[in-house]
MISEMAR-180815 format. One line per field, with one value per atom (N, C-alpha, C): residue number from 1; residue in one letter; atom name; x, y, z. Coordinates in steps of 0.02 Angstrom, whole numbers. Each point is the difference from the previous one (the first is absolute). Layout:
% residues N
num	c(NUM / ...)
residu	c(a / ...)
atome	c(CA / ...)
east	c(X / ...)
north	c(Y / ...)
up	c(Z / ...)
% end
This chain:
% residues 116
num	c(1 / 1 / 1 / 2 / 2 / 2 / 3 / 3 / 3 / 4 / 4 / 4 / 5 / 5 / 5 / 6 / 6 / 6 / 7 / 7 / 7 / 8 / 8 / 8 / 9 / 9 / 9 / 10 / 10 / 10 / 11 / 11 / 11 / 12 / 12 / 12 / 13 / 13 / 13 / 14 / 14 / 14 / 15 / 15 / 15 / 16 / 16 / 16 / 17 / 17 / 17 / 18 / 18 / 18 / 19 / 19 / 19 / 20 / 20 / 20 / 21 / 21 / 21 / 22 / 22 / 22 / 23 / 23 / 23 / 24 / 24 / 24 / 25 / 25 / 25 / 26 / 26 / 26 / 27 / 27 / 27 / 28 / 28 / 28 / 29 / 29 / 29 / 30 / 30 / 30 / 31 / 31 / 31 / 32 / 32 / 32 / 33 / 33 / 33 / 34 / 34 / 34 / 35 / 35 / 35 / 36 / 36 / 36 / 37 / 37 / 37 / 38 / 38 / 38 / 39 / 39 / 39 / 40 / 40 / 40 / 41 / 41 / 41 / 42 / 42 / 42 / 43 / 43 / 43 / 44 / 44 / 44 / 45 / 45 / 45 / 46 / 46 / 46 / 47 / 47 / 47 / 48 / 48 / 48 / 49 / 49 / 49 / 50 / 50 / 50 / 51 / 51 / 51 / 52 / 52 / 52 / 53 / 53 / 53 / 54 / 54 / 54 / 55 / 55 / 55 / 56 / 56 / 56 / 57 / 57 / 57 / 58 / 58 / 58 / 59 / 59 / 59 / 60 / 60 / 60 / 61 / 61 / 61 / 62 / 62 / 62 / 63 / 63 / 63 / 64 / 64 / 64 / 65 / 65 / 65 / 66 / 66 / 66 / 67 / 67 / 67 / 68 / 68 / 68 / 69 / 69 / 69 / 70 / 70 / 70 / 71 / 71 / 71 / 72 / 72 / 72 / 73 / 73 / 73 / 74 / 74 / 74 / 75 / 75 / 75 / 76 / 76 / 76 / 77 / 77 / 77 / 78 / 78 / 78 / 79 / 79 / 79 / 80 / 80 / 80 / 81 / 81 / 81 / 82 / 82 / 82 / 83 / 83 / 83 / 84 / 84 / 84 / 85 / 85 / 85 / 86 / 86 / 86 / 87 / 87 / 87 / 88 / 88 / 88 / 89 / 89 / 89 / 90 / 90 / 90 / 91 / 91 / 91 / 92 / 92 / 92 / 93 / 93 / 93 / 94 / 94 / 94 / 95 / 95 / 95 / 96 / 96 / 96 / 97 / 97 / 97 / 98 / 98 / 98 / 99 / 99 / 99 / 100 / 100 / 100 / 101 / 101 / 101 / 102 / 102 / 102 / 103 / 103 / 103 / 104 / 104 / 104 / 105 / 105 / 105 / 106 / 106 / 106 / 107 / 107 / 107 / 108 / 108 / 108 / 109 / 109 / 109 / 110 / 110 / 110 / 111 / 111 / 111 / 112 / 112 / 112 / 113 / 113 / 113 / 114 / 114 / 114 / 115 / 115 / 115 / 116 / 116 / 116)
residu	c(m / m / m / a / a / a / a / a / a / a / a / a / f / f / f / f / f / f / l / l / l / a / a / a / g / g / g / a / a / a / f / f / f / l / l / l / a / a / a / a / a / a / a / a / a / f / f / f / f / f / f / l / l / l / a / a / a / g / g / g / v / v / v / f / f / f / f / f / f / t / t / t / a / a / a / a / a / a / f / f / f / f / f / f / l / l / l / v / v / v / a / a / a / a / a / a / f / f / f / l / l / l / a / a / a / g / g / g / a / a / a / f / f / f / f / f / f / a / a / a / a / a / a / a / a / a / f / f / f / f / f / f / l / l / l / a / a / a / g / g / g / a / a / a / f / f / f / f / f / f / g / g / g / l / l / l / t / t / t / l / l / l / r / r / r / s / s / s / i / i / i / s / s / s / l / l / l / a / a / a / r / r / r / f / f / f / s / s / s / r / r / r / s / s / s / f / f / f / s / s / s / y / y / y / w / w / w / p / p / p / i / i / i / t / t / t / r / r / r / a / a / a / r / r / r / l / l / l / c / c / c / a / a / a / c / c / c / l / l / l / a / a / a / v / v / v / a / a / a / f / f / f / n / n / n / t / t / t / f / f / f / t / t / t / s / s / s / v / v / v / s / s / s / r / r / r / i / i / i / r / r / r / l / l / l / r / r / r / a / a / a / s / s / s / e / e / e / s / s / s / s / s / s / t / t / t / c / c / c / l / l / l / r / r / r / a / a / a / s / s / s / s / s / s / a / a / a / v / v / v / l / l / l / r / r / r / a / a / a / r / r / r / s / s / s / s / s / s)
atome	c(N / CA / C / N / CA / C / N / CA / C / N / CA / C / N / CA / C / N / CA / C / N / CA / C / N / CA / C / N / CA / C / N / CA / C / N / CA / C / N / CA / C / N / CA / C / N / CA / C / N / CA / C / N / CA / C / N / CA / C / N / CA / C / N / CA / C / N / CA / C / N / CA / C / N / CA / C / N / CA / C / N / CA / C / N / CA / C / N / CA / C / N / CA / C / N / CA / C / N / CA / C / N / CA / C / N / CA / C / N / CA / C / N / CA / C / N / CA / C / N / CA / C / N / CA / C / N / CA / C / N / CA / C / N / CA / C / N / CA / C / N / CA / C / N / CA / C / N / CA / C / N / CA / C / N / CA / C / N / CA / C / N / CA / C / N / CA / C / N / CA / C / N / CA / C / N / CA / C / N / CA / C / N / CA / C / N / CA / C / N / CA / C / N / CA / C / N / CA / C / N / CA / C / N / CA / C / N / CA / C / N / CA / C / N / CA / C / N / CA / C / N / CA / C / N / CA / C / N / CA / C / N / CA / C / N / CA / C / N / CA / C / N / CA / C / N / CA / C / N / CA / C / N / CA / C / N / CA / C / N / CA / C / N / CA / C / N / CA / C / N / CA / C / N / CA / C / N / CA / C / N / CA / C / N / CA / C / N / CA / C / N / CA / C / N / CA / C / N / CA / C / N / CA / C / N / CA / C / N / CA / C / N / CA / C / N / CA / C / N / CA / C / N / CA / C / N / CA / C / N / CA / C / N / CA / C / N / CA / C / N / CA / C / N / CA / C / N / CA / C / N / CA / C / N / CA / C / N / CA / C / N / CA / C / N / CA / C / N / CA / C / N / CA / C / N / CA / C / N / CA / C / N / CA / C / N / CA / C / N / CA / C / N / CA / C / N / CA / C / N / CA / C / N / CA / C)
east	c(2434 / 35 / 46 / -17 / 35 / -60 / -68 / -38 / -20 / 13 / -23 / 57 / 62 / 42 / -10 / -39 / -18 / -21 / -63 / -67 / 13 / 52 / -7 / 62 / 38 / 56 / -71 / -28 / -34 / -58 / -31 / -27 / 47 / 47 / 75 / 4 / 1 / 6 / -50 / -90 / -39 / -23 / 32 / -14 / 71 / 55 / 43 / -15 / -26 / -18 / -63 / -54 / -56 / 20 / 42 / 18 / 77 / 20 / 32 / -49 / -69 / -49 / -23 / -30 / -20 / 33 / 59 / 50 / 0 / 20 / 6 / -55 / -61 / -62 / 6 / 5 / -9 / 81 / 27 / 67 / -21 / -33 / -36 / -50 / -35 / -52 / 18 / 30 / 36 / 43 / 22 / 50 / -35 / -83 / -27 / -53 / -1 / -33 / 28 / 72 / 51 / 18 / 3 / -1 / -51 / -64 / -84 / 27 / 20 / -4 / 41 / 63 / 54 / -30 / -18 / -32 / -68 / -64 / -41 / 24 / 53 / 23 / 51 / 46 / 22 / -76 / -49 / -46 / -38 / 21 / -67 / 43 / 99 / 21 / 1 / 3 / 4 / -73 / -62 / -66 / 8 / 33 / 7 / 37 / 61 / 47 / -40 / -14 / -66 / -61 / -17 / -77 / -64 / 16 / -60 / -33 / 4 / -23 / -87 / -34 / -90 / 29 / 34 / 8 / 24 / 23 / 65 / 53 / 30 / 67 / 55 / 26 / 68 / 69 / 61 / 35 / 30 / -3 / 12 / -25 / -82 / -62 / 56 / -7 / 10 / 73 / 50 / 61 / -12 / -42 / -16 / -38 / -24 / -34 / 41 / 70 / 67 / -23 / 2 / 15 / -32 / -54 / -67 / 15 / 38 / 14 / 38 / 44 / 19 / -43 / -56 / -48 / -59 / 5 / -57 / 48 / 58 / 24 / 24 / 0 / 12 / -65 / -75 / -48 / -16 / 28 / -13 / 38 / 76 / 50 / -37 / -43 / -31 / -48 / -59 / -37 / 12 / 64 / 1 / 34 / 41 / 39 / -79 / -40 / -60 / -33 / -1 / -45 / 41 / 67 / 57 / -12 / 5 / -10 / -68 / -29 / -69 / -5 / 15 / -7 / 52 / 64 / 46 / -2 / -74 / 15 / -32 / 15 / -29 / -73 / -15 / -76 / -23 / -42 / -30 / -70 / -38 / -58 / -35 / 41 / -13 / 56 / 4 / 41 / 16 / 50 / -25 / 17 / -21 / -17 / 53 / 52 / 90 / 30 / -23 / 2 / -22 / -75 / -29 / 14 / 33 / 5 / 87 / 28 / 72 / -12 / -28 / -6 / -1 / -45 / -25 / 52 / 18 / 57 / 61 / 24 / 69 / -17 / -60 / 10 / -22 / -37 / -6 / 62 / 62 / 69 / 25 / -10 / 41 / -19 / -78 / -27 / 42 / 1 / 26 / 69 / 27 / 79 / 6 / -39 / 25 / -39 / -63 / -16 / 24 / 65 / 23 / 50)
north	c(5338 / -47 / 15 / 74 / 18 / 1 / 11 / 11 / -79 / -72 / -19 / -41 / 25 / -14 / 43 / 54 / 39 / -18 / -17 / -48 / -72 / -33 / -73 / 31 / 42 / 26 / 27 / 18 / 75 / -73 / -40 / -72 / -44 / -6 / -43 / 32 / 58 / 36 / 7 / 13 / -11 / -63 / -38 / -88 / -9 / 48 / -42 / 75 / 41 / 36 / -6 / -55 / -22 / -60 / -15 / -68 / 6 / 53 / 37 / 16 / 34 / 25 / -61 / -75 / -30 / -55 / 15 / -65 / 39 / 80 / 40 / -9 / 15 / -15 / -57 / -60 / -55 / -21 / 17 / -2 / 33 / 83 / 10 / -24 / -26 / -35 / -68 / -41 / -46 / 21 / 59 / 17 / 16 / 32 / 12 / -46 / -64 / -57 / -18 / -28 / -20 / 53 / 60 / 29 / -7 / 28 / -28 / -58 / -47 / -71 / 19 / -3 / 1 / 43 / 69 / 33 / -29 / -29 / -47 / -43 / -42 / -75 / 40 / 58 / 40 / 13 / 37 / 13 / -71 / -43 / -72 / -22 / -5 / -34 / 31 / 95 / 24 / 6 / -12 / -13 / -61 / -71 / -37 / 4 / 24 / -3 / 48 / 63 / 29 / -36 / -58 / -5 / 26 / 40 / 39 / -32 / -68 / -4 / -40 / -13 / -24 / -33 / -51 / -61 / 2 / 60 / -7 / -39 / 0 / -52 / 43 / -32 / 17 / -50 / 26 / -43 / -28 / 22 / -34 / -66 / 27 / -72 / -63 / 57 / -63 / -26 / -3 / -19 / -50 / 13 / -43 / -61 / 1 / -62 / -51 / 5 / -31 / -73 / 16 / -61 / -36 / 9 / -54 / -47 / 14 / -33 / -61 / -22 / -58 / -41 / 19 / -34 / -20 / 32 / -24 / -52 / 18 / -59 / -54 / -9 / -45 / -46 / 25 / -39 / -16 / 40 / -31 / -53 / 5 / -55 / -72 / 14 / -54 / -26 / 47 / -20 / -39 / 23 / -22 / -71 / -13 / -55 / -63 / 19 / -57 / -7 / 52 / -12 / -60 / 9 / -32 / -80 / 11 / -82 / -32 / 48 / -42 / -10 / 26 / -28 / -41 / -13 / -38 / -53 / 6 / -90 / -53 / -42 / -82 / 21 / 23 / -13 / 53 / 8 / 85 / -20 / -33 / -19 / 70 / -7 / 57 / 29 / 67 / 25 / -32 / 5 / -26 / 39 / 6 / 51 / 38 / -55 / 26 / 49 / -8 / 34 / 67 / -19 / 75 / 26 / 4 / 40 / 25 / -33 / 20 / 87 / 35 / 63 / 31 / 2 / 36 / -7 / -61 / 0 / 53 / -26 / 38 / 62 / 15 / 97 / 36 / -47 / 20 / -5 / -32 / -17 / 53 / 32 / 58 / 45 / 13 / 79 / -12 / -48 / -6 / 17 / -9 / 12 / 67 / 20 / 92 / 47 / -46 / 42 / 20 / -49 / -6 / 17)
up	c(-3249 / 23 / 82 / 21 / 22 / 80 / -15 / 20 / 31 / -34 / 30 / 49 / -27 / 41 / 102 / -42 / 70 / 21 / -10 / 34 / 20 / -28 / 34 / 69 / -18 / 71 / 72 / -37 / 54 / 29 / -32 / 22 / 39 / -9 / 47 / 55 / -2 / 50 / 38 / -8 / 34 / 41 / -51 / 34 / 60 / -9 / 69 / 30 / -1 / 68 / 36 / -32 / 23 / 28 / -20 / 33 / 64 / -28 / 82 / 83 / -53 / 58 / 22 / -45 / 33 / 41 / -9 / 54 / 60 / -19 / 75 / 31 / -21 / 58 / 15 / -26 / 14 / 72 / -14 / 29 / 82 / -20 / 69 / 43 / -27 / -11 / 43 / -23 / 53 / 53 / -2 / 43 / 70 / -8 / 43 / 11 / -42 / 31 / 57 / -6 / 41 / 65 / -10 / 58 / 34 / -37 / 55 / 34 / -37 / 19 / 78 / 1 / 35 / 67 / -26 / 80 / 18 / -34 / 23 / 58 / -45 / 43 / 57 / 11 / 58 / 41 / -3 / 19 / 53 / -42 / 20 / 68 / -7 / 30 / 59 / -26 / 69 / 49 / -26 / 47 / 2 / -20 / 51 / 56 / -12 / 82 / 29 / -2 / 49 / 34 / -55 / -2 / -2 / -69 / -9 / -67 / -22 / -53 / 23 / -47 / 6 / 50 / 19 / 40 / 79 / -14 / 49 / -4 / -69 / 25 / 16 / 36 / 9 / -7 / -13 / -38 / 69 / 69 / 68 / -7 / -12 / 8 / -60 / -50 / -74 / 26 / 29 / 21 / 49 / 40 / 75 / -42 / -53 / -26 / -21 / -32 / -14 / 46 / 56 / 51 / -6 / -45 / -8 / -62 / -20 / -54 / -2 / 51 / 3 / 26 / 33 / 15 / -30 / -70 / -45 / -43 / -3 / -36 / 46 / 43 / 57 / -32 / 27 / 0 / -74 / -72 / -71 / -6 / 27 / -4 / 39 / 58 / 37 / -38 / -36 / -16 / -62 / -54 / -54 / 18 / 61 / 4 / 15 / 24 / 19 / -65 / -41 / -60 / -41 / -6 / -49 / 37 / 69 / 41 / -21 / 5 / -14 / -70 / -44 / -91 / 1 / 19 / -8 / 33 / 48 / 60 / -47 / 19 / -29 / 6 / 67 / -7 / 2 / -54 / -10 / 2 / 37 / 25 / 39 / 54 / 55 / 11 / 45 / 22 / 84 / 25 / 62 / 61 / 30 / 74 / 13 / 15 / 2 / -46 / -55 / -75 / 1 / 3 / 8 / 47 / 73 / 47 / -13 / -45 / -3 / -14 / -22 / -63 / 69 / 36 / 61 / 38 / 7 / 71 / -12 / -65 / -38 / -3 / -13 / 13 / 63 / 54 / 69 / 34 / -14 / 21 / -23 / -51 / -29 / 31 / 2 / 64 / 55 / 32 / 91 / -26 / -54 / 6 / -6 / -50 / -12 / 48 / 40 / 61 / 56 / 20 / 51 / -9)
% end
């Protein structure tokens, strides 16, 4: 009877030891993965800042591209206004010439205002 308790205790001790080894290995594996991802992101950002990536992306060039977003948004709003006006108008047979050029005129006006 004592041998059965001894074997059960030894089995449980081995099981807990192996579980501890497994969870310790999993913890260090996840920690190594996160550290690698952190260093990869840091090296990518440093390379992007100094323009050392394959496509020579620099953060300065990327930050200058933000000024083009209002132009794109204005063009999109003008085109959506023309489309909404076209689909909700009474005469859906054909688009009038004045409505078809509204998008072009609105976007070129925005471009002229931004360039001056």
